[in-house]
VMD Tcl script that draws the C-alpha trace (Angstrom):
set ca {
  {-193.68 -123.13 -139.47}
  {-189.89 -123.69 -139.97}
  {-189.20 -125.02 -143.43}
  {-191.31 -128.22 -143.58}
  {-191.77 -128.37 -139.88}
  {-194.34 -127.03 -137.58}
  {-193.98 -125.63 -134.05}
  {-195.69 -127.99 -131.69}
  {-195.39 -125.31 -129.04}
  {-197.44 -123.08 -131.07}
  {-200.03 -125.79 -131.54}
  {-200.04 -126.34 -127.78}
  {-200.49 -122.53 -126.99}
  {-203.22 -122.25 -129.75}
  {-205.15 -125.33 -128.21}
  {-205.38 -123.60 -124.75}
  {-204.80 -126.98 -122.97}
  {-202.67 -127.56 -119.77}
  {-199.09 -128.30 -119.50}
  {-199.97 -132.05 -119.00}
  {-200.66 -132.04 -122.85}
  {-197.38 -130.20 -123.92}
  {-195.25 -131.38 -126.61}
  {-192.54 -132.44 -124.15}
  {-195.17 -134.66 -122.29}
  {-196.29 -135.99 -125.79}
  {-192.71 -136.82 -126.71}
  {-192.33 -138.85 -123.68}
  {-195.30 -140.93 -124.50}
  {-194.43 -144.67 -125.18}
  {-196.65 -144.65 -128.21}
  {-194.92 -141.48 -129.50}
  {-191.46 -143.00 -129.00}
  {-192.60 -146.13 -130.88}
  {-193.92 -144.02 -133.74}
  {-190.70 -142.06 -134.04}
  {-188.80 -145.25 -134.23}
  {-191.14 -146.75 -136.77}
  {-190.74 -143.56 -138.85}
  {-187.05 -143.58 -138.55}
  {-186.95 -147.01 -139.95}
  {-189.42 -146.80 -142.65}
  {-188.50 -143.19 -143.93}
  {-184.72 -143.52 -143.29}
  {-184.88 -140.28 -141.34}
  {-182.97 -139.54 -138.05}
  {-185.18 -138.48 -135.18}
  {-183.81 -135.01 -135.39}
  {-185.05 -134.92 -139.02}
  {-188.52 -135.77 -137.55}
  {-188.39 -133.67 -134.47}
  {-185.96 -130.96 -133.26}
  {-185.77 -128.34 -130.75}
  {-185.03 -124.77 -131.90}
  {-184.85 -121.65 -129.63}
  {-186.59 -123.50 -126.94}
  {-189.41 -124.65 -129.09}
  {-190.11 -128.19 -130.44}
  {-190.74 -128.43 -134.18}
  {-191.92 -131.54 -135.98}
  {-192.84 -132.68 -139.46}
  {-196.40 -132.19 -140.70}
  {-197.42 -135.86 -140.08}
  {-196.09 -135.64 -136.50}
  {-197.66 -132.30 -135.87}
  {-201.14 -133.71 -136.89}
  {-200.48 -136.65 -134.69}
  {-199.66 -134.23 -131.87}
  {-202.71 -132.09 -132.42}
  {-204.90 -135.17 -132.48}
  {-203.31 -136.47 -129.28}
  {-204.35 -133.31 -127.49}
  {-207.91 -133.43 -128.83}
  {-209.41 -135.09 -131.74}
  {-211.41 -132.24 -133.04}
  {-208.51 -129.96 -132.62}
  {-206.49 -132.32 -134.69}
  {-208.82 -132.22 -137.42}
  {-208.65 -128.49 -137.42}
  {-204.78 -128.46 -137.57}
  {-204.97 -131.02 -140.43}
  {-207.25 -128.63 -142.33}
  {-204.98 -125.55 -141.49}
  {-201.87 -127.52 -142.89}
  {-203.60 -128.66 -145.88}
  {-204.72 -125.24 -146.73}
  {-201.21 -124.00 -146.00}
  {-199.47 -126.25 -148.35}
  {-202.11 -125.87 -151.04}
  {-200.47 -123.90 -153.81}
  {-203.57 -122.01 -154.49}
  {-203.50 -120.54 -151.05}
  {-201.29 -117.41 -150.98}
  {-199.97 -116.26 -147.57}
  {-200.76 -112.72 -146.84}
  {-197.08 -111.93 -146.01}
  {-193.96 -114.07 -145.28}
  {-193.22 -114.21 -141.64}
  {-189.75 -114.80 -140.74}
  {-189.74 -114.03 -136.97}
  {-190.83 -117.12 -134.98}
  {-192.86 -115.25 -132.32}
  {-194.68 -113.29 -134.95}
  {-195.32 -116.58 -136.75}
  {-196.79 -118.12 -133.59}
  {-199.11 -115.27 -133.06}
  {-200.26 -115.49 -136.78}
  {-200.84 -119.19 -136.35}
  {-202.81 -118.74 -133.09}
  {-204.88 -115.81 -134.72}
  {-205.63 -118.02 -137.81}
  {-206.69 -121.00 -135.42}
  {-208.86 -118.62 -133.43}
  {-210.39 -117.26 -136.76}
  {-211.12 -120.84 -137.95}
  {-212.64 -121.93 -134.52}
  {-214.94 -118.78 -134.67}
  {-216.16 -119.77 -138.25}
  {-216.93 -123.25 -137.07}
  {-218.89 -122.13 -134.05}
}
mol new
graphics top color blue
foreach p $ca { graphics top sphere $p radius 0.5 }
foreach p [lrange $ca 0 end-1] q [lrange $ca 1 end] { graphics top cylinder $p $q radius 0.2 }
display resetview
């Protein structure tokens, strides 16, 4: 996560799906473009406030990251929603603050894998 944004590339890597379901492909979808336009108008936010690229990775708001994860796979989308809710819940204390984006990606992937193991 980067501030209030989630790294879609980390979500994509954690999902284990192919390149045809990458964040770049999702952003090119007509429905995604329509959603971004509607969010721009309704929330008075620019597209770069909603989605941005940083150090070669795509970051998006929580809402858009949930939409992306659900686009990848409905069940995975639910997992991501639950993980984000747990993350923003003030009663959940992170084990440690992670400032390195690569380390953060690995931590997120590990958390998702742990969650999947608990569900299985």
